[in-house]
N, C-alpha and C positions, 0 to 999 in steps of 0.2 A: 565312523568318526569321532574319536573324541572330540567334546567340547571344549573349545577355550575359553579362559576365565572371562575374557570381554564378553564374547558371544553370549555366556550364561548371565550375564548382568551381576556379577559378583568379583570382584576385586579386594585383594589386598592394598590400603592406602599405598604401600612401598611402591608395589606394581603400578596401579593407577598414576600414581606421581611420575614415574617414567615412562609409562605407556603416552601419557598427556604430552611429553616433551616440554614441559614448565620449563627446566633449566635450560632446553636449549633455545626456548622463547625468552629467557632472560626476565622471567616473571617470580621464578622459586626463590626464596630468603633462605627457608629453612624448614625441616619438617621436628616437632617436638611429640615427644612420646613414644608409646609402643604401637607396634603395627596392629591393624585390626583390619577386619575384612569390611566392605561396601558393597551395599545393593542398590543405592540408589543416591542420585544428586537433586537436591533443591534447593532453593534459594529462598523458600515461604517454610514459616515455622510452622504454619498450620498443616503441612503435606507432611511435614518428618515423620518418619515411619521407625523402626528398630532397623538398624544398620545404615542409615542415611547416613550422606554427608552432608551438614547443614552450611551453606555459603551467606556469610555476612556481608552483602553488598549495602555499600554506602551511599546513601541515596541523598535526594535533594531535602528532604523533609525528616527522613528515618534512616536510623544506622543499624544495618543486623546485627552488628556487634551487640545491640543492645536485647536482642533476643537469644544470645545462644544457651542461656539458661533454659527458656522455654524450651528449645530445642534439644536440648539434653534430657530435660525431663520426658519428653515425647519419645526419645529413644534414639536420637540421632550417637552417632557411634565417632563420629570426628568432626572436626572442623575446618573451613576454608577460612582464613582471614588475613588481614591486613595488617593486623595488629596484636600480638599475644596476648591471649586472655588469663584469666586466674583460673582454669578451669580443670578436672583431672582427664579428660578425655585427651586423646591424638589431636594436634592441629598443624594444618598445612599452611605455614605463612607465605603470604607472596607479596608483591608490590600492586597487583590489579585483581581482585577478587573476581571482575567481572570477565577478563581475558582468561585466566585460571579456569574458571566455571565452566565457558561453554568448551575449552580443550578437554578436560576431565570428565564432563557430560558425554561427549563424543567420544571418549577412548573408554570410559565405561560398557559404551554399546558396541565395540568394534567399530566406529564411524561410519554408523549407517547410510549417511550422502556418500560414498563410495560405491555400495552394491546397488545403487539406483542411478538413471538419469536425472539431475537436478539443476534444473534451470531458474536462474534467480533474475528477477524483473525489476528493475529502478528506475526512475523518474518521477520528476514534478506530477504529470499528468499520464493517462493510460496504462497506469500498471494494473488494475484491474481487469480491465477490457482485454488487455494483450496477454494475460495468465488465461482467461477462459478462453480467449480464440484458440490458444497453443494449444491447451489441454483439449480442445476439440480437434485439433488436426493429429495429437499425437494418438488420442482415441481412436481415429478414422485408421489411423497406422496399427492399431493392433495392442497397442502398450496401455497397460491399465495404469489410470493418469489419477493423481490427486493434486488438487490445488489449493494452495494455504496463502490468505491473504486479508483483503478486507471483510470480504464475504464469508469466512470461515470461522473468526475467533474475535475476543475482545480487542486484542493488538493485529495490527497490520502482520506485524513480523514478530512473532512470539518470544521471551526471553529463553537465552540457550537451551535451560535447562528443558522448557518445555517442549524446546523444538528438537532437542537431540531423543527424546523420548516418544514425540510423536513419528519421527523420520524410523526410530526404532521398529514401532509398531505396524509402520506399514511396509518394513522387510519382512516382518512376520505374516503380515498379509497377502504377500506376492506383489506388492505394487512393483511396479517398475518404471516409472516415472513421475517427478512430483515438478510441479512448476510454481514457484512461491514470489509473493512480493517482498523486497528488500525496501526499507523504508533507510532514507539518511539518519534518522534518529536509532535505528537497529546499528547502522554502523559506526555511529559514533559511542552507543552504550555495547558493542560486540557482541550482540545477539547472534550473530552469524559464525563466530569464530568456531574453531571445529567443523565447519561442513564445505566440502568441494563439491563445487558447480562444476556441471560439465560445459556449461556458457551462462555468461552475463550480459542482459540486454539491456540497454539503455534510451530510452524513450524520447526525453525531452527535459530541459529545467526551466523553470520560471519562479518567478517570487513566491516564495512560500515559507512557512516556518523559521522565520529570523527571528522569531521571539526566542527560537532554541538555539538556533546558526550565528545571530547577530548578524553577517555578511553574506551577500553571494557567493564570496569565496570561500568561505567556510563552507557554505552549504555545499558549492560544487565538491571541493575537497570529500567532505563526507561521502558523497554519491560516488566520486571517482574512486576513492577506497576499497570500491569493492572489485573494481577490474585490475585485480592485481595478483603477480602469483599466488599469492597464498590462498586465494580462493578460487580463481580459475586460470585456465590459459587461452582460453577464447572471448571473445569479448563480439557483440552484435550490437551496433551504434549505428543511430539517427545521424546521418551526415547534415540533413537540411538543418540541424538546429546549431545554433552556435558553440553551446556546451558540449554539441554531439564533436564537434569538429576539434576542439580543444583536446576533447578526449582522445581523439584520433593522432592527434599530434603528438602528445604525452604517452600513449600508451605503450607498455613493455612486455604486452602479450600477443596475440594474432587477433587481428581486427576484421570482421566480416561487418562492413557496411552497406548501409540500406539507404534509398533517397526516392522520392516520387520521382524524380528523372530516369529512373530505373523503369517507369510505366508509360502507356500511352492509353486512349480512348477513355479517360477517366470521367466517369459519369457520378455525382454526387447528389442525393435526395436524403429530403427526412427520415427516409425509413431503409434506403440501401445505398450501398456504392459498389461500383463495378471499375473493371479496368483489365487491360491486356498486358502480361509479364512474360518474355521471352515465349511468346506465341499462343499462352494459354490466358482462356477469359475467365477470370475472376468474378464473381457474384456474391458479396457479404451483406447478409441482410441487416447491417447496422450504417444507421445513417450518420452524415455529419465527416466534413473533409479531415479530421484529425483521426478518424478510425481507420482511414487509408493508411495513414503510418502504424498505426496499430496492426492492421493487417501485411504490411511491407514488414515489420517486424518479426511477426511470426514466418511468414514465408522464408527470409535470410536465417532463423533461427532452425527451422524445421528440415532447410535445404543442409545445412550444416551438418545437423544431425543425421544425414540422410534419405530423409523422405521424399519419397517420389512428388514431383509436382503435381500429377493426376490425384495423388492423397489430399496432398496441401489443398487443391483447389474443391475438394468435396469436402474436406472437415472445414474450410471456411465457412460454404455455402449450408451447410447444416448447423452452424452455430446458432445458437437462441439468443434472444435479447438481456444483457447485462443487465441486474437489477440495480434502478436510479443512475444509468448510464444513457442518457440520451433515448430514455423510455416514455413511448407512446403512450398517454391516456385516454382511452376510449370508451365513452359511456352514453353515445349518441347526441352528442353535443354538435354545434354546427361550426365548432372553429377548434383548432389542433391544440393538445396540450401535450408538454414534452416536461419530463423532471430529470433532471442532471446535477450530478455530483459538485458540479462546478463550484469551486470556491476558492478560486484565485483568480489575480485581474487576467492572467493568458488564459485558464480554462474558460473565465465566462468569454470572453473575448471569442475564441476561438467556436463556441457554440453558436454565440450570436450571428459571427462572420457566416457560420456553413447556412444555418439556415436563411439569412439574407441571399445566400449564393445560392440556396434551392428552391426558395419562394420568389425570390425577385423583390423589385421596389415599390410595387403595387399593395403586398400584403403588409398588413402593421402585425409587428414583432412587440410584444408585452412581457416584461419580466417582472418576477418578484422573487426576491433575495434579501439576505442579511449578511451578517458576517458575525464568526463566533467570537466571543469572549474568552479573554485570558491566553489569547494568541496574536500573532503577528499584527498589530493595530497600524502599521505601513500601509499595509492594501488596502484600507476600508476607503479611502480616497481613491485610490488608484481603480476598483472596483466601481465606485460612484460615476468617474469618469467613464469607464467605458461603457458603462449600462446608459448614461446620459447621451454619448456620442452613437451606441449602434442600434438601441432598442426605440422603439416610436411612443413606449410607454413605461413608466417604471413605478414599483410599488415596492418601496423599501420596509422591509420588517423585521422580525427578530429571527436569528439562527440559533444558537445553541449560546447566550448570554453567559452561560455560568456564573461567576463571582462580581462579574461587571454590568453595569446600568443598559439595559438594552435599549433605553432612549438615547444617550449617550454614545452608543456603537452606530446608532442610525442616524445620529448628527454628524457624525465623522463621514458616514457615508454620505451623506447629503451634500456636505461641503466639499467634496469631490466632482458633483455634478458643476459642468460648466454654466457660467450663467445663461450662456444662447440656448442649454439643453435644458434650464431649468421650468418650463414650462411641462417639458415630460413626464416630471414627477407626479403622478396620479395623487399619491397619496403617500403619508408614514403612520403606517399600521401595526404595531407593535405587536399585536394578536397575530400570529402566523394563519392561523384558519382562517380569521377573518382576511387577512390580506390576500388569499388565494381566495377568496370569495369576491372580493373587490375586483381584483384583475377579471373575473370571471364574469361579472354585471360589465363590464367596460368592454369585454370582446364583442368582434361582431364576425357574422357568419366570415368564414375564411382567414380569420386573423390566427396567430400562433401565440399559447399564453406558455412563457418558459417557468417554472418554478426551478430555481437553481439552490444549490449550498448544500443542500443534506442527501438528498439523490438515495440511496437504499436505505439511511439511518432510519431506525423504528422507535427513537425516541428524542427527547428535546431535554435539555438541562438547563434551569433555569437556577439560579440561585444554587442550593445544594441539593436541589430536588429534581428528581428525573421522572419527565412523565410519557407517558405512549404517544407516539405521533408517528405517521409515515405521509408522506407528501403526497405518494401514490395515493396511500388508503383515503385520504383526506379530501386530494381533489376529487376522486371517484365517488364519494359520498355527497360531496357538494354538488356536483355534476348531474348525480342520480335526484338528488331533492328538485333540484331547477327544473330538469326536465319532466 
């Protein structure tokens, strides 16, 4: 069978504009210049090669239009622009480069997401774990599955050019299913435009990223925009979450809700959770009540996809620990150490509450955490309040302070600790390694130390410098030295 222009990765600009549906979407203004052939779509001038369509994105600090001449010198055959430039090569002029870029990236590769089962997972917390669990289940079902998200790249959700290129490579490799995390930033910045999802999963919503979205209403609207006919016809939604219920009420697509009320005989420990659903006993080797909801999201999604319950149970039972998500660190110490990515008030509350539920009131829980700089400042006092109320001891430290003062951030966290709980603050130690060591020095036999905020991350950003730093590895090193 003859290869189509799209599947071959080469298309004339006129054909690409038509295949992308830019006019139907209402973003096409005009096409300037003669027709030419395109072999790639990119937004990065350093990636331009002969035959590339270079997309001039207007960002917060840089304007891609300023790099057009550099792209042309590197071999770009055409430009995607929001304002016509005085250049000699063809230009596709649109009202929104980001939207058009996603559509053209997908069209050039014959819309690869439609050739696989692609599942999008969104929510404030639980995206990474849910994606990994679902991948395990789909793998057990015999599908060659890939995961795209926090653990797979620089961005949780890739820019559309990179995403469509990656999805197309999966098609060539014979991949049958992709589970990808979809962030609220990605929705606002149109990174998944051009992608078709077999289903979209909503885990929960709580305060985060308000430096970008400004209000919870706008944050929710960004998440909710995934659950529209443009992207999918089916939604898997947590109806135990207030925003999940709002999503269900407003949905214009088919909703498959899940709830902890669907299960019985729930058992939660720091190392696993188990329950019975529709007569099937499910044991998952991940601790924490919050992981119960992640498992339920996976069950609802997999059932919608036609995976038998027996297969789902095996897939969940065989999953491995997700790096930095309620991850235990064992190095011969007499107390438990848990590393978790909890970097929002809600996530920290969930981790501390599930530990209290698991270990009882007689065990002391110590927490080490900070907050990132150049991010939502409003959550810092809230996280201080949560830590003071739910932990028995608190060590406030730095996270990724970036351009802000680590001391100022720590002071804002400390200000959130209620006066009645102020005695619980063991120390404000801005050196994160020293802060972890301080908590270990204080910990007694049987206690639990939670190191929160950075989870799987392997670096720490202070000012403009990026240092190697892994909470898990640092904790193991300190414990090894102590033993």
